[in-house]
Structures are given as C-alpha cells and as structure tokens.
N, C-alpha and C positions, 0 to 999 in steps of 0.2 A: 504493499499499499504506500503511495507517494505522500510526501510531506505536504501539508496544506499551504496554500499560497496565501499568506496574510497580506491583504491590501487594505487601504483605507475603505474602498467600496465594498469589499466583502464584510469587513467589521461593521460598517454603517448598515449594511443590509441585515445583519443579525441583530443589531440594536433595533432597527425599525421593525423587524418581525416581532421581537418581544414587546415593543410598545403597543403594537396593533392588537396584541392579546389582552390588553388591560384598558378598560375604558377610562380610568383615572388618568393613566399616562397619556392617552390619546387626547385628553382635554388640555394637556400642557401646550402652551403656545411657543416655548422655546426650550433649549436644552437646560438652561439654568433652572427653569420652572420644575423640570423632573426631579431636581434634588430635593424638593419639598415632599416628595412622595416615595423616594427611594435613593439608593446610592447609584445615581445615574452613571457614574464612571465604571460601574461593574456590570452593566447591561450587556446583553448579547454575548458574544464570545471574548469580551474583554479579559476575563481571568485567564481563559485558555491562551490568549495571545501572550499575556505576560509570562506564563510559564513556558511557553514555546520559544519565545525569542528574546527574553529578558527585558528589563525595565528601560534601558536606554533606547533600544530599537523600537519597543512597543509604544513609547511616548509619542513619537512622530506620527506613527499610524493612528494611535488613539485620538490625538488632537485633529488630525485631518478627518477622521470618521466622525467625530463629534461635531465638527464644523458642518459636515454634510447633513447630519441628523438635524442639527439646528436649522439649517436652511429648509429641509423638508417639513419640520414642525412649524416653522413660520408661514410656509406656503399652504398648509392644509387648513 
C-alpha cells in the first residue's frame, strides 16, 4: 500500500467532510468560529498528518488547508 499524499487540498477536503457531518459546525461562518465548538485544528485528518510528516512539515500544509476551509465557510 502506498504512502498517502498529504496536500492542503486533501487535508481541506477531510476537514470539510467532517464539518458537513455536524449541523453546528456547518453554521459557522469562518474557521475561527469553529473553535467555539471544537478543536478546529484537529478536524479531518490533521492528527494523522502530524503523525505522518511531523510538526514542521505539517504546519505549512495545515495552514494552507485551514485557509481553504475558511474560504469555503465564508462562501457557503
């Protein structure tokens, strides 16, 4: 089995999938607002990413993914 390709797009998609499963999170208008209801930094595959690539590499991917999720939340 091949190693997962962790990209900002992939991580953002996993976060969005998790948000869509929760009506409270779906009501949030931006990424910051998610923090009022959960540890938004750990949504989707964020923990898996940290374990797989380490903190330094993961931070850039997570920041980009969270920016994508924020834009998605603002747009819906």
